[in-house]
N, C-alpha and C positions, 0 to 999 in steps of 0.2 A: 314306109307308112307311118304315119304320125299316131301317136295314142294320146286320147283324151283322158288325161290323168284326173281331172275334176270328175268326171263321170265314173272313173275307176275307184276313186276314193271310198264310196259308200259299200261298194262290194268288197273292199279290203277290210273294212271295218267290221262287217258282217261275218268275215272268216276268222277274226281274231277269237282266241279262245277266252281271253279276258273280256270283261263287259265294259263298254264305253256308255257313259251317261252324259247327257247335256242338261243342266238344271238351270232355272232362272233364279232371280235374286229372292222370290218368294218360295222356294223349294219345290216348285212344280217341275216335273220331268217333262222336258220338250222333244228329246230323242233318246233313245236306248238301243243298243245293238241287240241282235238275235241271241247272243250268248246269255241274256238276261233270264231265258228259260231254264237253262242248266244251273244258274246261279241262285234264283230265287223261285223258280217254278211257274212263273208268270210269262205269257207272251209279251212281246214288245207293245202290241196294241192295248193290252190290259194295263200297262204301266204308264204310257204316254198320256199327259193330262192330269195325272193323280201327283199327290204330294210325296215326295221320297221320304219324308219323316214318318210317313204312315207305315213303312216297312221296318224302321229301325227298332232294335231292341230296346224296350222302355229304360232298362237300366243304364244303357249308353247313349241315351239321348242328349242329356246336358253336355257331356264331354264331346259329343259329335258337333253339337251347336257351337261349342267353343272353337273347335276345329275349323268349322265353316266360316266363322267370323275372320279368323286369321287368314284363310285362303282368299276371302273376299277383300281384305286389306292389302292383298298384294303378296302374301307370303305362301308360295307353294308348298303343298304337304305332300311328300314323296313315300312316307312310310307309316301312314296312319291306319291303326286297326281298330275295328268295331264289330258289332254284331247285329245281324238283321234276322228277321223272320222269314223262313221259307213258307210258301203257299201251304205246304202240309203242316205247318206249325213247328218244325224243326229249327234249331238255330244254325246260323251260317255265320262263320267268322270270315270277314273280309279285309284284305290289305288293299288300301287305297293310295292312288297317285291323283293329286288334284291340283288345278289352278284355276284362277279367276281371269276370264277375258273381260277386260274393260271395255273395248270397243263393242262387243257384242252383248255385254251385261248378262253373261251366262258363266256358270261354273262347269268345267270340263273334268270328268272323273273317270279313270281306269279302274275297275274293280275285280280283284283276283280272289278267287275261293282258296282260303288257306286253312278250312276247317279240318282237313287230315293232318297238316303241319301242327296245328295247335293241339290236336288230340295226341300226336307224337311227342310234343314238347311236354304236355301234361304226364305222359306216361313216363317219360324219362325222370321227371321230377319226382314222380311217386316212387319209382324204382330206387331212386338215389337214397330216399328215407324209409322204405318199407321192405320188410322181408318178402322175396317173390313167392314163397310157398303159403304163408299164413296171411299174407297181406297186413300183418302187424307192423308197427313201428319196429325199425331195426336199432341196432346198437348205437349207431352214430346219432340218430334223432333222439333216442332214449337218453343220452347223455345231455343232448341240449336241454331237454325237458327237465331233466334232474337239475341242472345248473339254474334254470328259471325258477323251479320250485324252490330252491335254496334260497336264491335272492329275495323271492317274494316272502318266505318264512322269516329271514332275517329282518327285513323291512317292517313286517306286520307283526313279528313275535308269535307266529303261529306254528302248528306242528304239521308234518306230513309223514307218511309211512312208506317204507320201501320193502316190498316183498321179493324174494328171489325163490322161484319154484324149479323144481327138478322132477322129471317123470320117473317113477320107480319102475325098474326093470325094463327100460324101454329097449335095451340091447335084445332082450330075448324076445321082444315083438318083432323086431327087424330079422332076427336069426330064424324064428319060426314061422312067420307069416310073411316076410319079404319087406323090401323098403317102401313099395307103394302103400301096403298097409299101415307101416310106421308113418308115412307122410299124412295119411287119412286120420290117424290118431291125432297128430300134432295140429292139424287143421281144426279137428273137433274141440281140442283143448283151447286153443285159440278163439273159437267162436263162443264157446261157453265163458271164458274169461271176460270177454268183450261184453256180453250180455249181463254180467253181474256188476259192472262198474259204471260210474256216472261219465258224462261227455268230458268233463274237466279232469278225469283221471287218464293215466296211460297205461296200456298194456304192450309190452315189447317181447320180441323173441331175440334172445342174445346170441343164439346159435345152438345146434344140435337140438337137444330136449330141455334146454334151459330158457325160462321165461322170467320176466321181471314185470311188477306191477306198482305203479307209482300212485298213492292214494293220496290226493291233496287235501289240506284243511282238515286234518284229523285232530280231534279235541283231545284224545286221551288214548293210551296203549290199549286200555279196554276196547275202545271202538274199533281200533285197528284189528284186535283178536277177533272180534264179532264179524268183521268183513272176511277175515282169513277163514273163519269157520263156514261162512256162506260160500265162499268160493270152494272150499274143498268139498261142501256138500253138492253143490252144482256139478262139479267135475265127476263125482261118482254116481249121480243119480241116473238110473236106467231110464232111458228114453230113446226113441227112433234116432239114429244117427247114421253116418257113412261107415261106421265100424261095428255093425251088428255081431258079426262072427268073432270079433276079438272081444269087445266090451271095453269099457274105459279103465285104463290103469289108474292107480293112485298116484298122488304126487306129494313130495316133501317140500314143505314151505319154511323159509326163514324170514324173520321180521325184523326191521330196523326202524326206529322212530327218531326223526330229527326233533330237537338237537341230542336228546339224551343219550342216544347210541352212536353218535357220530356228528361232526360238524363239517365233514367233507364229503364229496361224492365217494372217494375211495374208501374212506372210513366207513360210511354206510353200506356200500355194497360188500365189503370185507365182513362187516358184522352180520348181515343178513345172510351171506354165503355160508359163514361158519355155523350159524343157527340151523340153516337148512341141512348141512351135513351131519349136525348132531341129530336132528330129527330122523334123518336117513339111518343112522347108525341105531338108534333106538328102535326103529321099525325092524332093522335086521336082527337085533337081539330077541325082539319079541317073536319073530318069525321062528328063529333058531330054538327058542324054549318050547314053542308050540310043537315043533317037529319031534323033540326028545321026549315028550310026554307019551 
């Protein structure tokens, strides 16, 4: 028994999980397989006869048109990624394999939905540079930001401030209320710190209950100390938070100004760290004196 392969090909194409497009030189869709509905939310009969550029993400239109020109000039593109707009309005990331058929004067492309893959890649990149608990910048990225701030300050002869924060009596919170409560406190501190700084500044969790804040383009030490006072006030302000039964603990803060207090990352961090522990010791002496009265 012989099989009519030509009659079988359309059935095979419509069984593919990836979407097959046939598009003419004017970008009009001549054919699309049934998988288009899971890819873009449109049925095949809704797409055929329309311009494929209509569904491209506006921000990717220029780079996609450059890719189309290369394909139509005889250079197949096997790993091109761009974004399309789903019928629902959501963004779909698409991986393309495309070639130009000179004899038919059409562009043949196979589209694969890689939105989940792109999201996974974005998540991995985020985790590589951010603290998984507080979502703040982590130690590694903070050092990169600090190096960049130093380079800019040297070039333009500006100042910046480095703050080193430590949560007072944090061990007691973990011991009395449990680590889940301690985590909630750290997340609340992170949120309040982020809300108090500019987009150009950086808040990082260095580990445990230690945080750093990089304040760029600080004109004087007085300006930095005003910001420190604002941060400390925000941290102890009574407001609805995820830790109502615990309250907000106080923090000790050390400040270092570039270049007066150090001209290297290590020197600045050491200076701020020493200042922070000096503040913590002064607080401890004050608390002891109050208990003796």
